N, CA, C and O atoms as CSV, one atom per row, in Angstrom:
chain,resi,resn,atom,element,x,y,z
A,1,UNK,N,N,9.219,-19.657,-0.493
A,1,UNK,CA,C,9.242,-20.863,-1.610
A,1,UNK,C,C,8.993,-20.490,-2.575
A,1,UNK,O,O,7.953,-19.869,-2.797
A,2,UNK,N,N,10.158,-20.841,-3.726
A,2,UNK,CA,C,10.368,-20.893,-5.104
A,2,UNK,C,C,8.638,-22.087,-5.637
A,2,UNK,O,O,7.977,-23.064,-5.283
A,3,UNK,N,N,8.761,-20.835,-6.846
A,3,UNK,CA,C,7.781,-21.935,-7.682
A,3,UNK,C,C,8.876,-22.985,-8.461
A,3,UNK,O,O,9.927,-22.832,-9.084
A,4,UNK,N,N,7.885,-24.327,-8.004
A,4,UNK,CA,C,8.469,-25.157,-9.442
A,4,UNK,C,C,7.800,-26.017,-9.418
A,4,UNK,O,O,7.092,-26.084,-8.413
A,5,UNK,N,N,7.656,-27.038,-10.385
A,5,UNK,CA,C,6.839,-27.885,-11.462
A,5,UNK,C,C,6.003,-29.307,-10.417
A,5,UNK,O,O,4.882,-29.806,-10.517
A,6,UNK,N,N,7.143,-29.588,-9.472
A,6,UNK,CA,C,6.643,-30.053,-8.180
A,6,UNK,C,C,5.599,-29.689,-7.412
A,6,UNK,O,O,4.804,-30.582,-7.119
A,7,UNK,N,N,5.417,-28.676,-7.040
A,7,UNK,CA,C,4.685,-27.665,-6.325
A,7,UNK,C,C,3.495,-27.404,-6.827
A,7,UNK,O,O,2.465,-27.557,-6.170
A,8,UNK,N,N,3.534,-26.730,-8.778
A,8,UNK,CA,C,2.516,-26.534,-9.513
A,8,UNK,C,C,1.625,-28.131,-9.468
A,8,UNK,O,O,0.463,-28.267,-9.084
A,9,UNK,N,N,2.253,-28.887,-9.815
A,9,UNK,CA,C,1.880,-30.208,-9.975
A,9,UNK,C,C,0.801,-30.714,-8.618
A,9,UNK,O,O,-0.336,-31.170,-8.731
A,10,UNK,N,N,1.427,-30.511,-7.596
A,10,UNK,CA,C,0.926,-30.619,-6.030
A,10,UNK,C,C,-0.500,-29.911,-6.076
A,10,UNK,O,O,-1.604,-30.423,-5.888
A,11,UNK,N,N,-0.156,-28.522,-6.394
A,11,UNK,CA,C,-1.455,-27.580,-6.221
A,11,UNK,C,C,-2.546,-28.302,-7.199
A,11,UNK,O,O,-3.729,-28.314,-6.859
A,12,UNK,N,N,-2.127,-28.897,-8.408
A,12,UNK,CA,C,-3.259,-28.903,-9.222
A,12,UNK,C,C,-4.041,-30.335,-8.797
A,12,UNK,O,O,-5.269,-30.362,-8.719
A,13,UNK,N,N,-3.291,-31.408,-8.555
A,13,UNK,CA,C,-4.042,-32.550,-7.528
A,13,UNK,C,C,-5.040,-31.732,-6.435
A,13,UNK,O,O,-6.218,-32.074,-6.327
A,14,UNK,N,N,-4.593,-30.854,-5.799
A,14,UNK,CA,C,-5.460,-30.941,-4.584
A,14,UNK,C,C,-6.414,-30.518,-5.145
A,14,UNK,O,O,-7.503,-30.988,-4.815
A,15,UNK,N,N,-6.358,-29.414,-6.262
A,15,UNK,CA,C,-7.615,-28.500,-6.534
A,15,UNK,C,C,-8.269,-29.510,-7.239
A,15,UNK,O,O,-9.476,-29.428,-7.007
A,16,UNK,N,N,-7.963,-30.566,-8.112
A,16,UNK,CA,C,-8.555,-31.467,-8.589
A,16,UNK,C,C,-9.434,-32.355,-7.536
A,16,UNK,O,O,-10.638,-32.602,-7.605
A,17,UNK,N,N,-8.648,-32.698,-6.704
A,17,UNK,CA,C,-9.567,-33.564,-5.259
A,17,UNK,C,C,-10.403,-33.132,-4.535
A,17,UNK,O,O,-11.419,-33.677,-4.102
A,18,UNK,N,N,-9.926,-31.928,-4.342
A,18,UNK,CA,C,-11.189,-31.039,-3.684
A,18,UNK,C,C,-12.540,-30.735,-4.530
A,18,UNK,O,O,-13.683,-30.694,-4.074
A,19,UNK,N,N,-12.177,-30.555,-5.725
A,19,UNK,CA,C,-13.338,-30.282,-6.328
A,19,UNK,C,C,-14.387,-31.350,-6.862
A,19,UNK,O,O,-15.517,-31.219,-7.331
A,20,UNK,N,N,-13.520,-32.548,-6.592
A,20,UNK,CA,C,-14.373,-33.529,-6.600
A,20,UNK,C,C,-14.498,-34.450,-5.596
A,20,UNK,O,O,-14.332,-35.669,-5.597
A,21,UNK,N,N,-14.839,-33.624,-4.677
A,21,UNK,CA,C,-14.713,-34.282,-3.238
A,21,UNK,C,C,-16.463,-34.538,-2.898
A,21,UNK,O,O,-16.999,-35.607,-2.607
A,22,UNK,N,N,-16.961,-33.492,-3.012
A,22,UNK,CA,C,-18.566,-33.837,-2.828
A,22,UNK,C,C,-19.754,-34.649,-4.113
A,22,UNK,O,O,-20.981,-34.682,-4.030
A,23,UNK,N,N,-18.983,-35.159,-5.094
A,23,UNK,CA,C,-19.156,-35.734,-6.359
A,23,UNK,C,C,-19.849,-37.210,-5.583
A,23,UNK,O,O,-19.420,-37.763,-4.570
A,24,UNK,N,N,-21.037,-37.610,-6.423
A,24,UNK,CA,C,-21.904,-38.650,-5.881
A,24,UNK,C,C,-20.452,-39.827,-6.711
A,24,UNK,O,O,-19.720,-39.201,-7.479
A,25,UNK,N,N,-20.153,-41.187,-6.561
A,25,UNK,CA,C,-19.353,-42.244,-6.741
A,25,UNK,C,C,-18.732,-42.337,-6.327
A,25,UNK,O,O,-18.729,-41.991,-5.145
A,26,UNK,N,N,-17.248,-43.089,-7.136
A,26,UNK,CA,C,-16.323,-43.315,-6.152
A,26,UNK,C,C,-15.220,-42.301,-6.127
A,26,UNK,O,O,-14.852,-41.657,-7.109
A,27,UNK,N,N,-14.747,-42.220,-4.970
A,27,UNK,CA,C,-13.510,-41.361,-5.180
A,27,UNK,C,C,-12.019,-41.612,-5.615
A,27,UNK,O,O,-11.265,-42.487,-5.190
A,28,UNK,N,N,-11.799,-40.774,-6.432
A,28,UNK,CA,C,-10.040,-41.291,-6.672
A,28,UNK,C,C,-9.108,-41.419,-5.988
A,28,UNK,O,O,-8.307,-42.308,-6.279
A,29,UNK,N,N,-8.899,-40.673,-4.965
A,29,UNK,CA,C,-8.276,-41.036,-3.893
A,29,UNK,C,C,-8.850,-41.025,-2.336
A,29,UNK,O,O,-9.788,-40.329,-1.949
A,30,UNK,N,N,-8.149,-41.864,-1.605
A,30,UNK,CA,C,-9.105,-42.160,-0.387
A,30,UNK,C,C,-8.137,-40.575,0.966
A,30,UNK,O,O,-6.960,-40.468,0.621
A,31,UNK,N,N,-8.353,-39.962,1.720
A,31,UNK,CA,C,-7.557,-39.489,2.237
A,31,UNK,C,C,-6.192,-39.587,3.138
A,31,UNK,O,O,-5.520,-38.592,3.411
A,32,UNK,N,N,-5.826,-41.090,3.620
A,32,UNK,CA,C,-4.982,-41.509,3.793
A,32,UNK,C,C,-3.622,-41.449,2.425
A,32,UNK,O,O,-2.476,-41.021,2.564
A,33,UNK,N,N,-4.269,-42.042,1.145
A,33,UNK,CA,C,-2.986,-42.057,-0.331
A,33,UNK,C,C,-3.120,-40.579,-0.667
A,33,UNK,O,O,-2.249,-40.166,-1.434
A,34,UNK,N,N,-4.131,-39.588,-0.211
A,34,UNK,CA,C,-3.682,-38.119,-0.608
A,34,UNK,C,C,-2.490,-37.290,0.277
A,34,UNK,O,O,-1.675,-36.455,-0.117
A,35,UNK,N,N,-2.735,-37.902,1.737
A,35,UNK,CA,C,-1.736,-37.241,2.435
A,35,UNK,C,C,-0.348,-38.410,2.094
A,35,UNK,O,O,0.809,-38.177,2.443
A,36,UNK,N,N,-0.731,-39.499,1.449
A,36,UNK,CA,C,1.317,-40.218,1.570
A,36,UNK,C,C,1.884,-39.225,0.128
A,36,UNK,O,O,3.071,-38.968,-0.074
A,37,UNK,N,N,0.587,-38.711,-0.876
A,37,UNK,CA,C,1.033,-38.359,-2.174
A,37,UNK,C,C,1.715,-37.176,-1.589
A,37,UNK,O,O,2.914,-37.180,-1.306
A,38,UNK,N,N,1.022,-36.293,-1.437
A,38,UNK,CA,C,1.736,-34.877,-0.231
A,38,UNK,C,C,3.285,-35.134,0.201
A,38,UNK,O,O,4.436,-34.768,-0.035
A,39,UNK,N,N,2.482,-36.046,1.021
A,39,UNK,CA,C,4.359,-36.358,1.142
A,39,UNK,C,C,5.796,-36.540,0.474
A,39,UNK,O,O,6.834,-35.891,0.594
A,40,UNK,N,N,5.461,-37.688,-0.290
A,40,UNK,CA,C,6.541,-38.105,-1.122
A,40,UNK,C,C,6.205,-36.883,-2.485
A,40,UNK,O,O,7.085,-36.983,-3.341
A,41,UNK,N,N,5.499,-36.161,-2.715
A,41,UNK,CA,C,5.779,-35.068,-3.790
A,41,UNK,C,C,6.967,-33.344,-3.001
A,41,UNK,O,O,7.854,-32.548,-3.312
A,42,UNK,N,N,6.039,-33.744,-1.884
A,42,UNK,CA,C,7.048,-32.409,-1.033
A,42,UNK,C,C,8.421,-33.048,-0.727
A,42,UNK,O,O,9.253,-32.154,-0.572
A,43,UNK,N,N,9.039,-34.496,-0.561
A,43,UNK,CA,C,9.985,-35.104,0.121
A,43,UNK,C,C,10.774,-34.891,-1.689
A,43,UNK,O,O,11.786,-34.232,-1.928
A,44,UNK,N,N,10.135,-35.479,-2.469
A,44,UNK,CA,C,10.714,-35.575,-3.594
A,44,UNK,C,C,11.669,-33.887,-4.403
A,44,UNK,O,O,12.766,-33.671,-4.917
A,45,UNK,N,N,10.258,-32.964,-4.032
A,45,UNK,CA,C,10.730,-31.503,-4.452
A,45,UNK,C,C,12.115,-31.233,-3.561
A,45,UNK,O,O,13.156,-30.748,-4.004
A,46,UNK,N,N,11.834,-31.723,-2.032
A,46,UNK,CA,C,13.383,-30.797,-1.077
A,46,UNK,C,C,14.445,-31.752,-2.184
A,46,UNK,O,O,15.155,-31.082,-2.935
A,47,UNK,N,N,14.527,-33.037,-2.259
A,47,UNK,CA,C,15.248,-33.644,-2.629
A,47,UNK,C,C,16.246,-33.156,-3.923
A,47,UNK,O,O,17.409,-33.255,-4.315
A,48,UNK,N,N,14.716,-32.454,-4.360
A,48,UNK,CA,C,15.264,-32.092,-6.008
A,48,UNK,C,C,16.464,-30.733,-5.901
A,48,UNK,O,O,17.419,-30.525,-6.649
A,49,UNK,N,N,15.962,-29.855,-4.564
A,49,UNK,CA,C,16.421,-28.897,-4.692
A,49,UNK,C,C,17.845,-29.207,-4.300
A,49,UNK,O,O,18.849,-28.690,-4.790
A,50,UNK,N,N,17.792,-30.242,-3.226
A,50,UNK,CA,C,19.177,-29.963,-2.577
A,50,UNK,C,C,20.574,-31.133,-3.892
A,50,UNK,O,O,21.789,-31.285,-4.024
A,51,UNK,N,N,19.645,-31.488,-4.341
A,51,UNK,CA,C,20.740,-31.805,-5.898
A,51,UNK,C,C,20.791,-31.340,-6.646
A,51,UNK,O,O,21.417,-31.942,-7.518
A,52,UNK,N,N,20.273,-29.987,-7.049
A,52,UNK,CA,C,20.050,-29.222,-8.450
A,52,UNK,C,C,20.040,-27.697,-7.327
A,52,UNK,O,O,19.167,-27.320,-6.545
A,53,UNK,N,N,21.208,-27.175,-7.621
A,53,UNK,CA,C,21.165,-25.583,-7.049
A,53,UNK,C,C,20.589,-24.683,-8.049
A,53,UNK,O,O,19.798,-23.790,-7.742
A,54,UNK,N,N,20.960,-24.903,-9.178
A,54,UNK,CA,C,20.793,-23.842,-10.157
A,54,UNK,C,C,18.920,-24.129,-10.961
A,54,UNK,O,O,18.680,-25.068,-11.720
A,55,UNK,N,N,17.930,-23.137,-10.553
A,55,UNK,CA,C,16.687,-23.037,-10.770
A,55,UNK,C,C,16.164,-23.561,-11.882
A,55,UNK,O,O,15.072,-24.129,-11.895
A,56,UNK,N,N,17.034,-23.380,-13.065
A,56,UNK,CA,C,17.003,-23.918,-14.423
A,56,UNK,C,C,16.965,-25.293,-14.354
A,56,UNK,O,O,15.979,-25.920,-14.742
A,57,UNK,N,N,17.947,-25.821,-13.894
A,57,UNK,CA,C,18.594,-27.230,-13.842
A,57,UNK,C,C,17.307,-27.702,-13.185
A,57,UNK,O,O,16.524,-28.070,-14.061
A,58,UNK,N,N,16.852,-27.813,-12.083
A,58,UNK,CA,C,16.157,-27.713,-11.178
A,58,UNK,C,C,14.557,-28.285,-11.994
A,58,UNK,O,O,14.049,-29.370,-12.280
A,59,UNK,N,N,14.176,-26.717,-12.138
A,59,UNK,CA,C,12.864,-26.963,-13.358
A,59,UNK,C,C,13.037,-28.353,-14.258
A,59,UNK,O,O,12.431,-29.371,-13.923
A,60,UNK,N,N,14.058,-28.322,-15.625
A,60,UNK,CA,C,14.205,-29.246,-16.223
A,60,UNK,C,C,14.271,-30.559,-15.847
A,60,UNK,O,O,13.712,-31.412,-16.536
A,61,UNK,N,N,14.917,-30.869,-14.779
A,61,UNK,CA,C,14.706,-31.943,-14.155
A,61,UNK,C,C,13.515,-32.698,-13.993
A,61,UNK,O,O,13.059,-33.761,-14.414
A,62,UNK,N,N,13.036,-31.420,-12.943
A,62,UNK,CA,C,11.516,-31.883,-12.245
A,62,UNK,C,C,10.629,-31.718,-13.369
A,62,UNK,O,O,9.688,-31.864,-12.589
A,63,UNK,N,N,10.197,-31.590,-14.204
A,63,UNK,CA,C,9.782,-31.410,-15.683
A,63,UNK,C,C,9.951,-32.848,-16.201
A,63,UNK,O,O,8.985,-33.570,-16.451
A,64,UNK,N,N,11.034,-33.163,-16.326
A,64,UNK,CA,C,11.368,-33.981,-16.710
A,64,UNK,C,C,11.207,-35.377,-16.016
A,64,UNK,O,O,11.441,-36.437,-16.596
A,65,UNK,N,N,10.827,-35.284,-14.853
A,65,UNK,CA,C,10.383,-36.069,-13.794
A,65,UNK,C,C,9.242,-36.545,-14.032
A,65,UNK,O,O,8.992,-37.739,-14.199
A,66,UNK,N,N,8.148,-35.257,-14.077
A,66,UNK,CA,C,6.784,-35.516,-14.110
A,66,UNK,C,C,6.562,-35.804,-15.465
A,66,UNK,O,O,5.381,-36.128,-15.592
A,67,UNK,N,N,7.326,-35.843,-16.834
A,67,UNK,CA,C,6.602,-36.603,-17.763
A,67,UNK,C,C,7.223,-38.286,-17.755
A,67,UNK,O,O,6.574,-39.222,-18.221
A,68,UNK,N,N,8.530,-38.422,-17.160
A,68,UNK,CA,C,8.454,-39.809,-17.248
A,68,UNK,C,C,7.433,-40.788,-16.040
A,68,UNK,O,O,7.057,-41.951,-15.888
A,69,UNK,N,N,7.316,-39.530,-15.403
A,69,UNK,CA,C,6.216,-40.343,-14.046
A,69,UNK,C,C,4.757,-40.587,-15.368
A,69,UNK,O,O,4.250,-41.686,-15.591
A,70,UNK,N,N,4.410,-39.502,-15.948
A,70,UNK,CA,C,3.068,-39.877,-16.450
A,70,UNK,C,C,2.931,-40.580,-17.698
A,70,UNK,O,O,1.831,-40.902,-18.148
A,71,UNK,N,N,4.567,-40.947,-18.545
A,71,UNK,CA,C,4.260,-41.590,-19.796
A,71,UNK,C,C,4.213,-43.454,-19.124
A,71,UNK,O,O,3.727,-44.335,-19.833
A,72,UNK,N,N,4.729,-43.732,-17.868
A,72,UNK,CA,C,5.079,-44.955,-17.256
A,72,UNK,C,C,3.452,-45.067,-17.171
A,72,UNK,O,O,2.911,-45.787,-18.011
A,73,UNK,N,N,2.600,-44.365,-16.157
A,73,UNK,CA,C,1.297,-44.284,-16.164
A,73,UNK,C,C,0.715,-44.644,-16.724
A,73,UNK,O,O,0.107,-45.711,-16.642
A,74,UNK,N,N,0.702,-43.599,-17.755
A,74,UNK,CA,C,-0.188,-44.420,-19.363
A,74,UNK,C,C,0.204,-45.852,-19.796
A,74,UNK,O,O,-0.556,-46.780,-20.075
A,75,UNK,N,N,1.269,-45.835,-19.791
A,75,UNK,CA,C,1.543,-47.634,-20.407
A,75,UNK,C,C,1.406,-48.531,-19.242
A,75,UNK,O,O,0.843,-49.609,-19.435
A,76,UNK,N,N,1.943,-48.175,-17.778
A,76,UNK,CA,C,1.362,-49.339,-16.975
A,76,UNK,C,C,-0.427,-49.081,-17.070
A,76,UNK,O,O,-1.207,-49.971,-16.733
A,77,UNK,N,N,-0.743,-48.156,-17.418
A,77,UNK,CA,C,-2.476,-48.838,-17.486
A,77,UNK,C,C,-3.045,-49.198,-18.889
A,77,UNK,O,O,-4.124,-49.743,-19.120
A,78,UNK,N,N,-2.063,-48.768,-19.816
A,78,UNK,CA,C,-2.642,-49.514,-21.287
A,78,UNK,C,C,-2.392,-51.323,-21.217
A,78,UNK,O,O,-3.040,-52.173,-21.829
A,79,UNK,N,N,-1.475,-51.491,-20.460
A,79,UNK,CA,C,-1.051,-53.185,-20.136
A,79,UNK,C,C,-2.480,-53.921,-19.462
A,79,UNK,O,O,-2.470,-55.109,-19.140
Protein backbone atom coordinates (compact mmCIF):
# COMPACT_ATOMS: atom_id res chain seq x y z
CA UNK A 1 0.00 0.00 0.00
CA UNK A 2 1.38 3.38 -1.01
CA UNK A 3 1.54 6.24 1.42
CA UNK A 4 -0.95 8.96 0.54
CA UNK A 5 -2.21 12.10 2.31
CA UNK A 6 -5.53 10.45 3.20
CA UNK A 7 -3.66 7.53 4.79
CA UNK A 8 -1.56 9.97 6.80
CA UNK A 9 -4.71 11.87 7.85
CA UNK A 10 -6.38 8.64 8.89
CA UNK A 11 -3.35 7.61 10.95
CA UNK A 12 -3.24 11.01 12.68
CA UNK A 13 -6.95 10.82 13.54
CA UNK A 14 -6.55 7.31 14.95
CA UNK A 15 -3.57 8.33 17.10
CA UNK A 16 -5.46 11.41 18.33
CA UNK A 17 -8.59 9.45 19.26
CA UNK A 18 -6.63 6.63 20.92
CA UNK A 19 -4.49 9.10 22.90
CA UNK A 20 -7.61 10.80 24.29
CA UNK A 21 -9.48 7.54 24.91
CA UNK A 22 -8.92 7.39 28.67
CA UNK A 23 -9.31 11.13 29.29
CA UNK A 24 -12.10 12.35 31.54
CA UNK A 25 -14.91 14.32 29.91
CA UNK A 26 -16.63 14.14 26.56
CA UNK A 27 -15.17 12.05 23.79
CA UNK A 28 -14.62 13.59 20.41
CA UNK A 29 -15.91 10.55 18.50
CA UNK A 30 -18.04 7.62 19.49
CA UNK A 31 -16.92 4.19 18.29
CA UNK A 32 -19.64 4.12 15.64
CA UNK A 33 -18.68 7.50 14.14
CA UNK A 34 -15.01 6.55 14.22
CA UNK A 35 -15.75 3.39 12.20
CA UNK A 36 -17.84 5.41 9.73
CA UNK A 37 -14.96 7.89 9.36
CA UNK A 38 -12.47 5.07 8.78
CA UNK A 39 -14.65 3.49 6.09
CA UNK A 40 -15.35 6.82 4.34
CA UNK A 41 -11.67 7.82 4.28
CA UNK A 42 -10.70 4.35 3.05
CA UNK A 43 -13.26 4.47 0.24
CA UNK A 44 -12.22 8.01 -0.70
CA UNK A 45 -8.60 6.90 -0.88
CA UNK A 46 -9.53 4.01 -3.16
CA UNK A 47 -11.64 6.31 -5.33
CA UNK A 48 -8.81 8.80 -5.71
CA UNK A 49 -6.43 5.95 -6.59
CA UNK A 50 -8.79 4.75 -9.33
CA UNK A 51 -9.23 8.24 -10.78
CA UNK A 52 -5.60 9.39 -10.61
CA UNK A 53 -3.07 6.84 -11.83
CA UNK A 54 -0.08 9.16 -11.48
CA UNK A 55 1.19 9.36 -7.88
CA UNK A 56 2.06 13.06 -8.17
CA UNK A 57 -1.47 13.96 -9.30
CA UNK A 58 -2.90 11.69 -6.60
CA UNK A 59 -0.98 13.58 -3.91
CA UNK A 60 -2.06 16.97 -5.26
CA UNK A 61 -5.71 15.88 -5.47
CA UNK A 62 -5.77 14.41 -1.97
CA UNK A 63 -3.99 17.38 -0.39
CA UNK A 64 -6.43 19.69 -2.16
CA UNK A 65 -9.35 17.61 -0.90
CA UNK A 66 -8.07 17.71 2.69
CA UNK A 67 -7.54 21.49 2.50
CA UNK A 68 -11.03 22.10 1.08
CA UNK A 69 -12.66 19.91 3.74
CA UNK A 70 -10.62 21.63 6.47
CA UNK A 71 -11.52 25.11 5.28
CA UNK A 72 -15.21 24.20 4.95
CA UNK A 73 -15.18 22.70 8.45
CA UNK A 74 -13.73 25.88 9.91
CA UNK A 75 -16.22 28.06 8.04
CA UNK A 76 -19.16 25.92 9.19
CA UNK A 77 -17.88 26.04 12.77
CA UNK A 78 -17.65 29.84 12.66
CA UNK A 79 -21.22 30.31 11.43
